[in-house]
ROFIFI-80360 format. One record per residue: x, y, z of N, C-alpha, C in turn; residue in one letter; residue number from 1. Coordinates in nm, 3 decimals. Atoms other than C-alpha are relative to their C-alpha. Layout:
residues N
+---------+---------+---------+---------+---------+---------+---------+---------+---------+------+-----+
|    n.px |    n.py |    n.pz |   ca.px |   ca.py |   ca.pz |    c.px |    c.py |    c.pz | code | pos |
+---------+---------+---------+---------+---------+---------+---------+---------+---------+------+-----+
|       X |       Y |       Z |       X |       Y |       Z |       X |       Y |       Z |    A | NUM |
...
+---------+---------+---------+---------+---------+---------+---------+---------+---------+------+-----+
end
This chain:
residues 185
+---------+---------+---------+---------+---------+---------+---------+---------+---------+------+-----+
|    n.px |    n.py |    n.pz |   ca.px |   ca.py |   ca.pz |    c.px |    c.py |    c.pz | code | pos |
+---------+---------+---------+---------+---------+---------+---------+---------+---------+------+-----+
|  -0.108 |  -0.099 |  -0.003 |  19.347 |  -9.198 |  -3.294 |  -0.023 |   0.106 |  -0.108 |    P |   1 |
|   0.013 |  -0.107 |   0.100 |  19.360 |  -8.866 |  -3.476 |   0.121 |  -0.005 |  -0.093 |    K |   2 |
|   0.128 |  -0.018 |   0.071 |  19.338 |  -8.820 |  -3.763 |  -0.059 |  -0.136 |  -0.035 |    P |   3 |
|   0.069 |   0.123 |   0.037 |  19.077 |  -9.082 |  -3.847 |  -0.094 |   0.030 |  -0.116 |    H |   4 |
|   0.086 |  -0.028 |   0.116 |  18.900 |  -9.103 |  -4.183 |  -0.147 |   0.008 |   0.039 |    P |   5 |
|   0.142 |  -0.019 |  -0.026 |  18.546 |  -8.968 |  -4.161 |  -0.031 |   0.073 |   0.129 |    G |   6 |
|   0.022 |  -0.071 |  -0.127 |  18.595 |  -8.792 |  -3.825 |   0.064 |   0.137 |  -0.010 |    V |   7 |
|  -0.053 |  -0.136 |  -0.005 |  18.631 |  -8.415 |  -3.811 |  -0.053 |   0.068 |   0.125 |    T |   8 |
|   0.035 |  -0.073 |  -0.122 |  18.619 |  -8.178 |  -3.517 |  -0.014 |   0.147 |  -0.034 |    V |   9 |
|   0.024 |  -0.143 |   0.022 |  18.472 |  -7.828 |  -3.525 |   0.084 |   0.084 |   0.094 |    G |  10 |
|  -0.079 |  -0.091 |  -0.084 |  18.611 |  -7.522 |  -3.351 |  -0.038 |  -0.016 |   0.147 |    K |  11 |
|   0.026 |   0.005 |  -0.143 |  18.644 |  -7.518 |  -2.974 |  -0.084 |   0.121 |   0.038 |    W |  12 |
|   0.089 |  -0.107 |  -0.044 |  18.379 |  -7.312 |  -2.799 |   0.058 |   0.070 |   0.123 |    E |  13 |
|  -0.040 |  -0.077 |  -0.118 |  18.471 |  -7.033 |  -2.559 |  -0.115 |  -0.003 |   0.100 |    E |  14 |
|   0.104 |   0.012 |  -0.101 |  18.282 |  -7.075 |  -2.230 |   0.016 |   0.109 |   0.106 |    K |  15 |
|  -0.002 |  -0.100 |  -0.106 |  18.190 |  -6.838 |  -1.948 |   0.073 |  -0.051 |   0.123 |    A |  16 |
|  -0.063 |   0.057 |  -0.119 |  18.312 |  -7.071 |  -1.673 |   0.050 |  -0.140 |  -0.029 |    G |  17 |
|  -0.044 |   0.139 |   0.011 |  18.458 |  -7.416 |  -1.611 |   0.087 |  -0.020 |  -0.123 |    M |  18 |
|  -0.084 |   0.000 |   0.120 |  18.739 |  -7.367 |  -1.859 |   0.112 |  -0.105 |   0.005 |    T |  19 |
|  -0.104 |   0.102 |  -0.008 |  18.938 |  -7.677 |  -1.762 |  -0.011 |  -0.105 |  -0.109 |    V |  20 |
|   0.014 |   0.092 |   0.111 |  18.801 |  -7.873 |  -2.056 |  -0.043 |   0.078 |  -0.124 |    D |  21 |
|   0.040 |  -0.066 |   0.123 |  18.711 |  -7.798 |  -2.415 |  -0.124 |  -0.068 |  -0.057 |    V |  22 |
|   0.120 |   0.053 |   0.065 |  18.387 |  -7.840 |  -2.605 |  -0.002 |   0.046 |  -0.144 |    N |  23 |
|   0.015 |  -0.032 |   0.141 |  18.322 |  -7.849 |  -2.975 |  -0.078 |  -0.111 |  -0.067 |    G |  24 |
|   0.075 |   0.100 |   0.076 |  18.130 |  -8.037 |  -3.240 |   0.094 |  -0.104 |  -0.059 |    D |  25 |
|  -0.071 |   0.109 |   0.067 |  18.249 |  -8.375 |  -3.367 |  -0.093 |  -0.055 |  -0.106 |    T |  26 |
|   0.080 |   0.048 |   0.113 |  18.128 |  -8.496 |  -3.706 |   0.051 |  -0.136 |  -0.045 |    Y |  27 |
|  -0.032 |   0.134 |   0.049 |  18.117 |  -8.856 |  -3.825 |  -0.064 |  -0.016 |  -0.137 |    F |  28 |
|   0.048 |   0.016 |   0.137 |  18.087 |  -8.897 |  -4.203 |   0.056 |  -0.132 |  -0.055 |    D |  29 |
|  -0.040 |   0.133 |   0.045 |  18.100 |  -9.265 |  -4.301 |   0.126 |  -0.049 |   0.072 |    D |  30 |
|  -0.115 |   0.046 |  -0.078 |  18.353 |  -9.325 |  -4.022 |  -0.018 |  -0.147 |   0.035 |    A |  31 |
|   0.003 |   0.142 |  -0.032 |  18.435 |  -9.692 |  -3.970 |   0.084 |  -0.023 |   0.125 |    R |  32 |
|  -0.072 |   0.032 |  -0.122 |  18.539 |  -9.826 |  -3.632 |   0.063 |  -0.137 |  -0.016 |    V |  33 |
|  -0.066 |   0.131 |   0.013 |  18.800 | -10.102 |  -3.662 |  -0.037 |  -0.091 |   0.118 |    P |  34 |
|   0.038 |   0.095 |  -0.105 |  18.715 | -10.417 |  -3.463 |   0.090 |   0.011 |   0.123 |    L |  35 |
|  -0.093 |  -0.013 |  -0.112 |  19.025 | -10.362 |  -3.251 |  -0.033 |   0.113 |   0.096 |    G |  36 |
|   0.039 |  -0.113 |  -0.085 |  18.869 | -10.042 |  -3.115 |  -0.130 |  -0.027 |   0.077 |    Y |  37 |
|   0.125 |   0.033 |  -0.069 |  18.551 | -10.215 |  -2.995 |   0.030 |  -0.031 |   0.146 |    R |  38 |
|  -0.020 |   0.024 |  -0.143 |  18.513 | -10.230 |  -2.619 |  -0.024 |  -0.147 |   0.036 |    A |  39 |
|   0.033 |   0.137 |  -0.039 |  18.348 | -10.571 |  -2.597 |  -0.065 |  -0.081 |  -0.111 |    A |  40 |
|   0.064 |   0.074 |   0.109 |  18.168 | -10.663 |  -2.917 |  -0.146 |   0.037 |  -0.015 |    G |  41 |
|   0.138 |  -0.035 |   0.031 |  17.821 | -10.644 |  -3.065 |  -0.093 |  -0.020 |   0.120 |    P |  42 |
|   0.096 |   0.007 |  -0.109 |  17.547 | -10.571 |  -2.813 |   0.057 |   0.039 |   0.135 |    G |  43 |
|  -0.062 |  -0.031 |  -0.129 |  17.793 | -10.528 |  -2.526 |   0.057 |   0.142 |   0.003 |    K |  44 |
|  -0.054 |  -0.136 |   0.006 |  17.945 | -10.198 |  -2.644 |  -0.103 |   0.101 |   0.049 |    D |  45 |
|   0.106 |  -0.093 |  -0.040 |  17.612 | -10.020 |  -2.599 |  -0.025 |  -0.009 |   0.150 |    A |  46 |
|   0.018 |   0.016 |  -0.144 |  17.573 | -10.166 |  -2.248 |   0.109 |   0.071 |   0.078 |    D |  47 |
|  -0.113 |  -0.067 |  -0.066 |  17.918 | -10.041 |  -2.150 |  -0.017 |   0.151 |  -0.010 |    I |  48 |
|   0.021 |  -0.144 |   0.020 |  17.840 |  -9.699 |  -2.298 |  -0.109 |   0.052 |   0.095 |    F |  49 |
|   0.108 |  -0.043 |  -0.090 |  17.511 |  -9.677 |  -2.104 |   0.045 |   0.000 |   0.146 |    E |  50 |
|  -0.053 |   0.003 |  -0.137 |  17.690 |  -9.778 |  -1.781 |   0.087 |   0.122 |   0.025 |    S |  51 |
|  -0.085 |  -0.118 |  -0.014 |  17.944 |  -9.502 |  -1.841 |  -0.083 |   0.127 |   0.014 |    C |  52 |
|   0.087 |  -0.116 |  -0.011 |  17.667 |  -9.249 |  -1.894 |  -0.064 |   0.008 |   0.138 |    L |  53 |
|   0.064 |   0.003 |  -0.131 |  17.492 |  -9.358 |  -1.575 |   0.100 |   0.040 |   0.109 |    M |  54 |
|  -0.101 |  -0.035 |  -0.100 |  17.812 |  -9.340 |  -1.370 |   0.043 |   0.145 |  -0.017 |    L |  55 |
|  -0.034 |  -0.140 |   0.025 |  17.894 |  -9.008 |  -1.536 |  -0.098 |   0.095 |   0.066 |    G |  56 |
|   0.100 |  -0.084 |  -0.067 |  17.570 |  -8.869 |  -1.398 |   0.030 |   0.015 |   0.148 |    R |  57 |
|  -0.035 |  -0.010 |  -0.142 |  17.705 |  -8.940 |  -1.052 |   0.128 |   0.081 |   0.024 |    L |  58 |
|  -0.117 |  -0.087 |  -0.019 |  18.016 |  -8.727 |  -1.115 |  -0.042 |   0.145 |   0.018 |    F |  59 |
|   0.046 |  -0.138 |  -0.014 |  17.812 |  -8.406 |  -1.134 |  -0.043 |   0.036 |   0.142 |    N |  60 |
|   0.046 |  -0.041 |  -0.133 |  17.648 |  -8.413 |  -0.788 |   0.112 |   0.036 |   0.098 |    P |  61 |
|  -0.104 |  -0.042 |  -0.093 |  17.974 |  -8.413 |  -0.587 |   0.061 |   0.135 |  -0.038 |    P |  62 |
|  -0.054 |  -0.129 |   0.044 |  18.103 |  -8.125 |  -0.799 |  -0.096 |   0.113 |   0.038 |    M |  63 |
|   0.100 |  -0.101 |  -0.034 |  17.777 |  -7.934 |  -0.750 |  -0.004 |   0.025 |   0.151 |    A |  64 |
|   0.002 |  -0.014 |  -0.146 |  17.777 |  -8.002 |  -0.376 |   0.124 |   0.075 |   0.048 |    V |  65 |
|  -0.122 |  -0.072 |  -0.038 |  18.138 |  -7.886 |  -0.347 |  -0.008 |   0.148 |  -0.033 |    G |  66 |
|   0.017 |  -0.141 |   0.037 |  18.058 |  -7.564 |  -0.534 |  -0.097 |   0.069 |   0.096 |    Q |  67 |
|   0.100 |  -0.058 |  -0.090 |  17.750 |  -7.504 |  -0.318 |   0.058 |   0.019 |   0.140 |    A |  68 |
|  -0.063 |  -0.011 |  -0.132 |  17.948 |  -7.571 |   0.001 |   0.096 |   0.118 |   0.004 |    Q |  69 |
|  -0.094 |  -0.113 |   0.006 |  18.215 |  -7.323 |  -0.106 |  -0.076 |   0.134 |   0.000 |    A |  70 |
|   0.078 |  -0.125 |   0.003 |  17.953 |  -7.058 |  -0.186 |  -0.064 |   0.027 |   0.135 |    M |  71 |
|   0.057 |  -0.016 |  -0.134 |  17.784 |  -7.119 |   0.150 |   0.104 |   0.058 |   0.095 |    F |  72 |
|  -0.106 |  -0.050 |  -0.089 |  18.115 |  -7.065 |   0.331 |   0.035 |   0.145 |  -0.030 |    E |  73 |
|  -0.028 |  -0.139 |   0.038 |  18.182 |  -6.745 |   0.135 |  -0.109 |   0.093 |   0.052 |    I |  74 |
|   0.111 |  -0.087 |  -0.040 |  17.838 |  -6.602 |   0.204 |  -0.014 |   0.005 |   0.152 |    V |  75 |
|   0.002 |  -0.002 |  -0.147 |  17.853 |  -6.704 |   0.572 |   0.105 |   0.098 |   0.054 |    M |  76 |
|  -0.105 |  -0.092 |  -0.043 |  18.185 |  -6.522 |   0.618 |  -0.041 |   0.144 |  -0.027 |    D |  77 |
|   0.040 |  -0.135 |   0.038 |  18.045 |  -6.220 |   0.438 |  -0.112 |   0.052 |   0.090 |    F |  78 |
|   0.117 |  -0.048 |  -0.074 |  17.712 |  -6.199 |   0.624 |   0.023 |   0.008 |   0.150 |    T |  79 |
|  -0.026 |  -0.009 |  -0.144 |  17.856 |  -6.255 |   0.971 |   0.082 |   0.124 |   0.035 |    K |  80 |
|  -0.082 |  -0.119 |  -0.023 |  18.088 |  -5.955 |   0.931 |  -0.070 |   0.131 |  -0.035 |    D |  81 |
|   0.073 |  -0.121 |   0.040 |  17.830 |  -5.710 |   0.789 |  -0.115 |   0.023 |   0.096 |    R |  82 |
|   0.101 |  -0.033 |  -0.100 |  17.603 |  -5.532 |   1.032 |  -0.115 |   0.077 |  -0.063 |    M |  83 |
|   0.119 |  -0.077 |   0.037 |  17.248 |  -5.404 |   0.982 |  -0.092 |   0.002 |   0.122 |    A |  84 |
|   0.088 |  -0.017 |  -0.117 |  17.022 |  -5.269 |   1.258 |   0.060 |  -0.062 |   0.126 |    S |  85 |
|  -0.067 |   0.043 |  -0.122 |  17.279 |  -5.359 |   1.523 |   0.035 |  -0.148 |   0.010 |    G |  86 |
|  -0.040 |   0.141 |  -0.007 |  17.332 |  -5.726 |   1.436 |   0.047 |  -0.047 |  -0.137 |    K |  87 |
|  -0.050 |   0.050 |   0.128 |  17.508 |  -5.932 |   1.169 |  -0.115 |  -0.034 |  -0.096 |    P |  88 |
|   0.102 |   0.026 |   0.102 |  17.316 |  -5.972 |   0.842 |  -0.051 |  -0.143 |   0.010 |    I |  89 |
|   0.040 |   0.140 |  -0.004 |  17.314 |  -6.351 |   0.884 |  -0.101 |  -0.031 |   0.110 |    C |  90 |
|   0.096 |   0.022 |  -0.108 |  17.102 |  -6.314 |   1.198 |  -0.138 |   0.057 |  -0.029 |    Q |  91 |
|   0.132 |  -0.050 |   0.039 |  16.819 |  -6.135 |   1.020 |  -0.079 |  -0.114 |  -0.063 |    H |  92 |
|   0.079 |   0.116 |   0.039 |  16.531 |  -6.369 |   0.941 |   0.004 |  -0.030 |  -0.149 |    S |  93 |
|  -0.003 |   0.026 |   0.145 |  16.535 |  -6.323 |   0.562 |   0.131 |  -0.071 |  -0.038 |    V |  94 |
|  -0.131 |   0.059 |   0.032 |  16.906 |  -6.400 |   0.541 |   0.015 |  -0.137 |   0.065 |    C |  95 |
|  -0.017 |   0.129 |  -0.068 |  16.898 |  -6.679 |   0.801 |  -0.087 |  -0.108 |  -0.065 |    S |  96 |
|   0.084 |   0.097 |   0.073 |  16.609 |  -6.847 |   0.614 |   0.065 |  -0.042 |  -0.131 |    N |  97 |
|  -0.069 |   0.034 |   0.125 |  16.804 |  -6.829 |   0.287 |   0.119 |  -0.091 |   0.029 |    M |  98 |
|  -0.113 |   0.085 |  -0.037 |  17.109 |  -6.977 |   0.459 |  -0.047 |  -0.141 |   0.038 |    L |  99 |
|   0.055 |   0.131 |  -0.036 |  16.894 |  -7.257 |   0.603 |  -0.041 |  -0.077 |  -0.125 |    A | 100 |
|   0.036 |   0.066 |   0.126 |  16.758 |  -7.330 |   0.254 |   0.124 |  -0.052 |  -0.071 |    D | 101 |
|  -0.125 |   0.042 |   0.065 |  17.114 |  -7.347 |   0.120 |   0.054 |  -0.126 |   0.066 |    I | 102 |
|  -0.054 |   0.116 |  -0.071 |  17.231 |  -7.588 |   0.390 |  -0.088 |  -0.123 |  -0.021 |    V | 103 |
|   0.092 |   0.112 |   0.023 |  16.921 |  -7.804 |   0.346 |   0.024 |  -0.060 |  -0.139 |    T | 104 |
|  -0.024 |   0.047 |   0.136 |  16.978 |  -7.827 |  -0.029 |   0.132 |  -0.076 |  -0.012 |    G | 105 |
|  -0.131 |   0.065 |   0.004 |  17.345 |  -7.915 |   0.017 |  -0.007 |  -0.139 |   0.064 |    I | 106 |
|   0.007 |   0.128 |  -0.071 |  17.270 |  -8.188 |   0.271 |  -0.084 |  -0.104 |  -0.072 |    E | 107 |
|   0.084 |   0.094 |   0.075 |  16.990 |  -8.344 |   0.065 |   0.076 |  -0.052 |  -0.122 |    I | 108 |
|  -0.075 |   0.042 |   0.119 |  17.203 |  -8.348 |  -0.250 |   0.113 |  -0.095 |   0.037 |    A | 109 |
|  -0.113 |   0.085 |  -0.042 |  17.503 |  -8.494 |  -0.067 |  -0.050 |  -0.138 |   0.045 |    R | 110 |
|   0.053 |   0.127 |  -0.051 |  17.298 |  -8.760 |   0.112 |  -0.051 |  -0.087 |  -0.114 |    T | 111 |
|   0.060 |   0.081 |   0.105 |  17.117 |  -8.868 |  -0.203 |   0.104 |  -0.058 |  -0.096 |    Y | 112 |
|  -0.098 |   0.059 |   0.093 |  17.417 |  -8.905 |  -0.433 |   0.084 |  -0.106 |   0.071 |    Y | 113 |
|  -0.073 |   0.104 |  -0.073 |  17.600 |  -9.097 |  -0.160 |  -0.084 |  -0.127 |   0.013 |    L | 114 |
|   0.089 |   0.115 |  -0.008 |  17.296 |  -9.322 |  -0.122 |  -0.002 |  -0.077 |  -0.133 |    F | 115 |
|  -0.002 |   0.067 |   0.131 |  17.291 |  -9.394 |  -0.497 |   0.133 |  -0.076 |  -0.017 |    V | 116 |
|  -0.129 |   0.069 |   0.004 |  17.662 |  -9.477 |  -0.477 |   0.000 |  -0.124 |   0.088 |    G | 117 |
|   0.012 |   0.115 |  -0.090 |  17.586 |  -9.707 |  -0.184 |  -0.079 |  -0.112 |  -0.066 |    H | 118 |
|   0.079 |   0.101 |   0.071 |  17.322 |  -9.887 |  -0.393 |   0.086 |  -0.071 |  -0.105 |    M | 119 |
|  -0.088 |   0.059 |   0.102 |  17.579 |  -9.939 |  -0.670 |   0.099 |  -0.096 |   0.065 |    I | 120 |
|  -0.098 |   0.083 |  -0.069 |  17.830 | -10.078 |  -0.419 |  -0.060 |  -0.122 |   0.069 |    D | 121 |
|   0.063 |   0.109 |  -0.075 |  17.574 | -10.311 |  -0.255 |  -0.120 |  -0.058 |  -0.074 |    H | 122 |
|   0.111 |   0.058 |   0.075 |  17.367 | -10.490 |  -0.520 |  -0.069 |  -0.114 |   0.074 |    P | 123 |
|   0.062 |   0.109 |  -0.077 |  17.305 | -10.772 |  -0.272 |  -0.113 |   0.054 |   0.090 |    E | 124 |
|   0.104 |  -0.062 |  -0.083 |  17.095 | -10.530 |  -0.064 |  -0.109 |   0.061 |  -0.088 |    I | 125 |
|   0.092 |  -0.069 |   0.091 |  16.934 | -10.348 |  -0.359 |  -0.008 |  -0.079 |  -0.131 |    Y | 126 |
|   0.003 |   0.086 |   0.119 |  16.835 | -10.613 |  -0.616 |  -0.029 |   0.075 |  -0.129 |    P | 127 |
|   0.028 |  -0.075 |   0.123 |  16.703 | -10.355 |  -0.861 |   0.126 |   0.069 |  -0.052 |    K | 128 |
|  -0.125 |  -0.065 |   0.039 |  17.056 | -10.212 |  -0.867 |   0.109 |  -0.103 |  -0.029 |    A | 129 |
|  -0.099 |   0.105 |   0.016 |  17.224 | -10.544 |  -0.941 |   0.080 |   0.010 |  -0.130 |    S | 130 |
|  -0.073 |  -0.020 |   0.125 |  17.332 | -10.429 |  -1.288 |   0.023 |   0.149 |  -0.021 |    S | 131 |
|  -0.026 |  -0.142 |   0.028 |  17.500 | -10.104 |  -1.383 |  -0.088 |   0.052 |  -0.113 |    L | 132 |
|   0.088 |  -0.041 |   0.109 |  17.262 | -10.100 |  -1.679 |  -0.147 |  -0.001 |   0.040 |    N | 133 |
|   0.140 |   0.007 |  -0.040 |  16.945 | -10.121 |  -1.469 |  -0.065 |   0.138 |  -0.016 |    S | 134 |
|   0.076 |  -0.126 |   0.013 |  16.682 |  -9.857 |  -1.543 |  -0.020 |   0.063 |   0.137 |    R | 135 |
|   0.015 |  -0.048 |  -0.137 |  16.638 |  -9.830 |  -1.166 |   0.119 |   0.090 |   0.037 |    F | 136 |
|  -0.119 |  -0.079 |  -0.032 |  16.999 |  -9.712 |  -1.120 |   0.012 |   0.122 |  -0.090 |    L | 137 |
|  -0.004 |  -0.114 |   0.092 |  16.984 |  -9.493 |  -1.430 |  -0.088 |   0.113 |   0.051 |    E | 138 |
|   0.093 |  -0.104 |  -0.046 |  16.682 |  -9.311 |  -1.292 |   0.048 |   0.063 |   0.130 |    S | 139 |
|  -0.047 |  -0.056 |  -0.128 |  16.835 |  -9.272 |  -0.945 |   0.121 |   0.090 |  -0.022 |    R | 140 |
|  -0.116 |  -0.085 |   0.031 |  17.161 |  -9.136 |  -1.088 |  -0.046 |   0.131 |  -0.064 |    A | 141 |
|   0.054 |  -0.122 |   0.063 |  16.963 |  -8.893 |  -1.305 |  -0.067 |   0.089 |   0.102 |    A | 142 |
|   0.065 |  -0.080 |  -0.104 |  16.761 |  -8.783 |  -1.002 |   0.105 |   0.072 |   0.086 |    M | 143 |
|  -0.106 |  -0.061 |  -0.081 |  17.079 |  -8.722 |  -0.800 |   0.065 |   0.116 |  -0.074 |    A | 144 |
|  -0.062 |  -0.105 |   0.082 |  17.232 |  -8.522 |  -1.085 |  -0.093 |   0.120 |  -0.013 |    K | 145 |
|   0.095 |  -0.110 |   0.021 |  16.919 |  -8.317 |  -1.154 |  -0.017 |   0.082 |   0.127 |    T | 146 |
|   0.022 |  -0.074 |  -0.125 |  16.860 |  -8.228 |  -0.790 |   0.124 |   0.082 |   0.037 |    Y | 147 |
|  -0.122 |  -0.070 |  -0.041 |  17.223 |  -8.140 |  -0.713 |   0.032 |   0.117 |  -0.092 |    A | 148 |
|  -0.036 |  -0.105 |   0.095 |  17.271 |  -7.937 |  -1.030 |  -0.099 |   0.116 |   0.004 |    C | 149 |
|   0.097 |  -0.109 |  -0.019 |  16.948 |  -7.740 |  -0.982 |   0.029 |   0.072 |   0.132 |    D | 150 |
|  -0.029 |  -0.057 |  -0.131 |  17.041 |  -7.687 |  -0.617 |   0.117 |   0.096 |  -0.005 |    M | 151 |
|  -0.118 |  -0.087 |   0.000 |  17.384 |  -7.538 |  -0.692 |  -0.030 |   0.132 |  -0.071 |    V | 152 |
|   0.037 |  -0.125 |   0.067 |  17.233 |  -7.284 |  -0.933 |  -0.085 |   0.085 |   0.094 |    V | 153 |
|   0.083 |  -0.074 |  -0.097 |  16.975 |  -7.189 |  -0.669 |   0.087 |   0.059 |   0.111 |    E | 154 |
|  -0.093 |  -0.050 |  -0.103 |  17.253 |  -7.156 |  -0.409 |   0.076 |   0.121 |  -0.053 |    V | 155 |
|  -0.074 |  -0.113 |   0.060 |  17.450 |  -6.931 |  -0.645 |  -0.087 |   0.124 |  -0.005 |    A | 156 |
|   0.089 |  -0.115 |   0.008 |  17.150 |  -6.708 |  -0.698 |  -0.028 |   0.060 |   0.138 |    N | 157 |
|   0.026 |  -0.049 |  -0.135 |  17.073 |  -6.683 |  -0.325 |   0.125 |   0.068 |   0.058 |    K | 158 |
|  -0.125 |  -0.059 |  -0.050 |  17.437 |  -6.616 |  -0.240 |   0.023 |   0.137 |  -0.062 |    A | 159 |
|  -0.014 |  -0.130 |   0.067 |  17.448 |  -6.337 |  -0.500 |  -0.097 |   0.102 |   0.059 |    M | 160 |
|   0.098 |  -0.092 |  -0.060 |  17.132 |  -6.185 |  -0.351 |   0.050 |   0.050 |   0.136 |    Q | 161 |
|  -0.044 |  -0.040 |  -0.134 |  17.281 |  -6.185 |  -0.001 |   0.124 |   0.087 |  -0.003 |    M | 162 |
|  -0.123 |  -0.078 |   0.006 |  17.613 |  -6.037 |  -0.110 |  -0.013 |   0.126 |  -0.085 |    M | 163 |
|   0.020 |  -0.119 |   0.083 |  17.473 |  -5.783 |  -0.355 |   0.114 |   0.019 |  -0.098 |    G | 164 |
|  -0.105 |  -0.028 |   0.100 |  17.732 |  -5.613 |  -0.571 |   0.135 |  -0.060 |   0.038 |    S | 165 |
|  -0.125 |   0.066 |  -0.040 |  18.013 |  -5.773 |  -0.367 |   0.010 |  -0.140 |  -0.061 |    Y | 166 |
|   0.000 |   0.133 |   0.059 |  17.909 |  -6.107 |  -0.516 |   0.065 |  -0.004 |  -0.136 |    G | 167 |
|  -0.059 |  -0.006 |   0.133 |  18.030 |  -5.993 |  -0.857 |   0.150 |   0.031 |   0.005 |    Y | 168 |
|  -0.140 |  -0.035 |  -0.016 |  18.370 |  -5.893 |  -0.718 |   0.086 |  -0.126 |  -0.001 |    S | 169 |
|  -0.091 |   0.115 |   0.006 |  18.656 |  -6.130 |  -0.800 |   0.066 |  -0.026 |   0.135 |    K | 170 |
|  -0.061 |   0.015 |  -0.132 |  18.785 |  -6.072 |  -0.446 |  -0.066 |  -0.111 |   0.083 |    E | 171 |
|   0.073 |   0.097 |  -0.082 |  18.518 |  -6.300 |  -0.298 |  -0.015 |  -0.138 |  -0.066 |    Y | 172 |
|   0.007 |   0.125 |   0.075 |  18.536 |  -6.580 |  -0.561 |  -0.141 |  -0.049 |  -0.030 |    L | 173 |
|   0.137 |   0.045 |   0.024 |  18.157 |  -6.608 |  -0.559 |  -0.035 |   0.009 |  -0.147 |    L | 174 |
|   0.034 |  -0.018 |   0.141 |  18.136 |  -6.477 |  -0.914 |   0.048 |  -0.117 |  -0.085 |    E | 175 |
|  -0.049 |   0.116 |   0.075 |  18.346 |  -6.772 |  -1.036 |  -0.092 |  -0.120 |   0.023 |    K | 176 |
|   0.091 |   0.111 |  -0.029 |  18.126 |  -7.028 |  -0.861 |  -0.136 |   0.023 |  -0.067 |    Y | 177 |
|   0.127 |  -0.036 |   0.064 |  17.820 |  -6.845 |  -0.996 |   0.005 |  -0.037 |  -0.149 |    W | 178 |
|  -0.016 |   0.034 |   0.143 |  17.951 |  -6.882 |  -1.356 |   0.010 |  -0.152 |  -0.017 |    R | 179 |
|  -0.025 |   0.142 |   0.014 |  18.065 |  -7.240 |  -1.302 |  -0.121 |  -0.087 |   0.035 |    D | 180 |
|   0.111 |   0.083 |  -0.047 |  17.745 |  -7.359 |  -1.135 |  -0.095 |  -0.039 |  -0.113 |    S | 181 |
|   0.099 |   0.024 |   0.105 |  17.531 |  -7.337 |  -1.448 |   0.040 |  -0.115 |  -0.093 |    K | 182 |
|  -0.043 |   0.104 |   0.094 |  17.742 |  -7.577 |  -1.655 |  -0.041 |  -0.139 |   0.046 |    I | 183 |
|   0.040 |   0.132 |  -0.051 |  17.646 |  -7.868 |  -1.428 |  -0.140 |  -0.039 |  -0.047 |    N | 184 |
|   0.135 |   0.030 |   0.045 |  17.283 |  -7.838 |  -1.529 |   0.001 |  -0.052 |  -0.142 |    Q | 185 |
+---------+---------+---------+---------+---------+---------+---------+---------+---------+------+-----+
end
């Protein structure tokens, strides 16, 4: 609980996007943790912490996929209503290829993070995933996070390219997703 001897918190940082939480430095100077605050005891606290980190890695991919899906829908609405050379922009090969890349990235990220979650829920099928502290699960969760978070930034960049200066307009909401996408990485 605050205040706690030996624990100080620095100033909160102003961020470009994702302003629903706060970030700042926390300093520990000879801080002592009372036994009553221990999660499970010596050796087990670190295991619980590592499990939380691993599961935390699986919270980023759904957020990234949701952001990418929203950007895809925005850019689809935009490109189907804008005409060039007698047909909607989305029907031109450059744009349609970019849209296909976006959808492919979204589907791969979604499928993979759901598969990792399935492994966690079914350790009887995936013996290497029988413990939340397994290096196997840690690596799979990290892979899901890395892929999804890189994908959403790529989607944001492609969507901005297709929308041009309209992408920066607050009217289309793309600019917010563009700012928010980077924090996942």
